[in-house]
C-alpha positions as CSV (number, residue, x, y, z in Angstrom):
1,X,0.7,-4.3,-2.8
2,X,0.6,-1.4,-0.3
3,X,1.0,1.1,-3.1
4,X,-2.1,-0.2,-4.9
5,X,-4.3,-0.3,-1.8
6,X,-6.4,1.3,-0.8
7,X,-8.4,1.1,-4.0
8,X,-11.7,3.0,-4.4
9,X,-14.4,1.7,-6.8
10,X,-17.9,2.8,-7.6
11,X,-20.5,1.5,-10.0
12,X,-24.1,0.4,-10.5
13,X,-24.9,-3.1,-9.3
14,X,-25.5,-5.4,-12.2
15,X,-26.8,-9.0,-12.3
16,X,-24.0,-11.6,-12.1
17,X,-23.9,-15.4,-12.5
18,X,-26.9,-15.8,-10.0
19,X,-24.9,-18.2,-7.7
20,X,-24.2,-16.0,-4.6
21,X,-27.6,-16.2,-2.9
22,X,-29.0,-19.3,-4.6
23,X,-26.2,-21.7,-4.6
24,X,-23.8,-20.4,-1.9
25,X,-26.2,-18.7,0.5
26,X,-23.9,-15.8,0.4
27,X,-25.3,-12.9,-1.7
28,X,-23.0,-10.9,-3.8
29,X,-23.2,-7.5,-5.6
30,X,-21.5,-7.4,-9.0
31,X,-19.7,-4.5,-10.6
32,X,-20.2,-3.7,-14.3
33,X,-17.3,-4.6,-16.8
34,X,-16.3,-1.0,-17.0
35,X,-15.4,-1.0,-13.2
36,X,-13.5,-4.3,-13.5
37,X,-11.6,-3.0,-16.5
38,X,-10.5,0.1,-14.5
39,X,-8.8,-2.0,-11.8
40,X,-5.1,-1.3,-11.5
41,X,-3.3,-3.7,-13.9
42,X,-1.0,-5.0,-11.3
43,X,-3.6,-5.7,-8.7
44,X,-3.7,-9.5,-8.3
45,X,-6.9,-11.5,-8.4
46,X,-8.0,-12.8,-5.1
47,X,-10.1,-11.9,-2.0
48,X,-10.0,-8.5,-0.4
49,X,-11.6,-6.9,2.5
50,X,-12.8,-3.3,3.1
51,X,-15.7,-1.0,3.5
52,X,-18.8,-0.6,1.3
53,X,-22.0,1.3,1.1
54,X,-25.1,1.2,-1.2
55,X,-26.6,4.5,-2.5
56,X,-24.5,6.5,0.2
57,X,-26.2,4.5,3.0
58,X,-24.7,2.9,6.1
59,X,-21.0,2.0,5.7
60,X,-20.6,-1.7,6.2
61,X,-17.9,-4.3,6.2
62,X,-17.3,-6.3,3.0
63,X,-15.3,-9.0,1.3
64,X,-14.7,-8.8,-2.4
65,X,-13.4,-11.3,-4.9
66,X,-11.6,-10.3,-8.2
67,X,-10.8,-12.7,-10.9
68,X,-12.0,-15.8,-12.8
69,X,-13.5,-18.0,-10.2
70,X,-11.8,-21.4,-10.8
71,X,-14.4,-23.5,-9.0
72,X,-16.9,-22.3,-11.6
73,X,-14.5,-22.2,-14.5
74,X,-15.3,-18.6,-15.3
75,X,-14.0,-17.1,-18.5
76,X,-14.9,-13.4,-17.7
77,X,-13.1,-11.5,-15.0
78,X,-15.5,-10.4,-12.3
79,X,-15.6,-8.2,-9.2
80,X,-18.1,-9.6,-6.7
81,X,-18.7,-8.0,-3.4
82,X,-20.4,-9.5,-0.4
83,X,-21.5,-6.8,1.9
84,X,-21.6,-8.2,5.5
85,X,-25.2,-7.2,6.2
86,X,-28.6,-8.8,5.7
87,X,-30.5,-6.7,3.2
88,X,-34.3,-7.1,2.8
89,X,-34.1,-7.2,-1.0
90,X,-31.7,-7.1,-3.9
91,X,-30.3,-3.8,-5.0
92,X,-29.6,-4.1,-8.6
93,X,-29.2,-0.7,-10.2
94,X,-28.1,0.9,-6.9
95,X,-24.7,2.5,-6.7
96,X,-22.2,0.4,-4.8
97,X,-19.0,2.1,-3.4
98,X,-16.1,0.1,-1.9
99,X,-12.8,0.8,-0.4
100,X,-10.5,-2.2,-0.7
101,X,-8.0,-2.1,2.1
102,X,-6.3,-5.4,2.3
103,X,-5.7,-8.8,0.6
104,X,-6.9,-12.1,2.2
105,X,-6.0,-14.8,-0.2
106,X,-5.5,-15.7,-3.9
107,X,-8.3,-17.2,-5.9
108,X,-8.1,-21.0,-5.9
109,X,-10.1,-24.0,-7.0
110,X,-12.0,-26.1,-4.5
111,X,-12.8,-29.8,-4.5
112,X,-16.4,-29.2,-3.4
113,X,-19.1,-26.6,-3.0
114,X,-18.9,-27.1,0.8
115,X,-15.2,-26.4,0.8
116,X,-15.8,-23.2,-1.2
117,X,-18.5,-22.0,1.3
118,X,-16.2,-22.8,4.2
119,X,-13.4,-20.7,2.6
120,X,-15.8,-17.8,2.0
121,X,-17.1,-17.9,5.6
122,X,-13.5,-17.8,6.7
123,X,-12.8,-14.9,4.5
124,X,-15.8,-13.0,6.0
125,X,-14.5,-13.7,9.5
126,X,-11.0,-12.5,8.6
127,X,-12.5,-9.4,7.1
128,X,-14.5,-8.6,10.3
129,X,-11.4,-9.1,12.4
130,X,-9.1,-7.0,10.1
131,X,-11.7,-4.1,9.8
132,X,-11.9,-3.7,13.6
133,X,-8.2,-2.8,13.7
134,X,-7.6,1.0,14.2
135,X,-5.7,1.4,10.9
136,X,-8.8,0.2,9.1
137,X,-11.7,1.7,11.1
138,X,-10.6,5.3,10.1
139,X,-11.6,4.5,6.4
140,X,-15.2,4.0,7.5
141,X,-15.5,7.8,7.6
142,X,-13.7,8.4,4.2
143,X,-15.3,11.1,2.1
144,X,-15.5,8.8,-0.9
145,X,-18.2,6.9,0.7
146,X,-20.3,10.0,1.2
147,X,-19.5,12.0,-1.9
148,X,-22.1,12.7,-4.5
149,X,-22.9,9.6,-6.6
150,X,-21.5,9.8,-10.2
151,X,-24.3,9.2,-12.6
152,X,-22.2,7.6,-15.3
153,X,-20.9,4.7,-13.3
């Protein structure tokens, strides 16, 4: 997987399934289908960690899931990002940039909503820890996160 990562993605935040904040208490920003379709074909579904920013703002830690969420029986592949930060309001239509640096775990089904929430919170803690490592902190300054926003994403 080292040859696939890091992976850089950019796109306008679109409305997703509406579960992140409401049902899970863990808000997610969703990429449009075009960004999901442009993922490397050999990139496995699962949970990843890396850096993100919204509209070229502060660079923040993130976790991101790629795939068909088995707990919810999704039929459409999605790319959902949880930026580890408390935002005052939604940012639909804003440009989200992410650098995916590492893989945490594959997607899997859970027996309960509580078990899913516990796993996501564990993913968030793993991401925080991994992003504090020197080999990952350097990406926080990557030009991609500060380059001019592409209007067609």
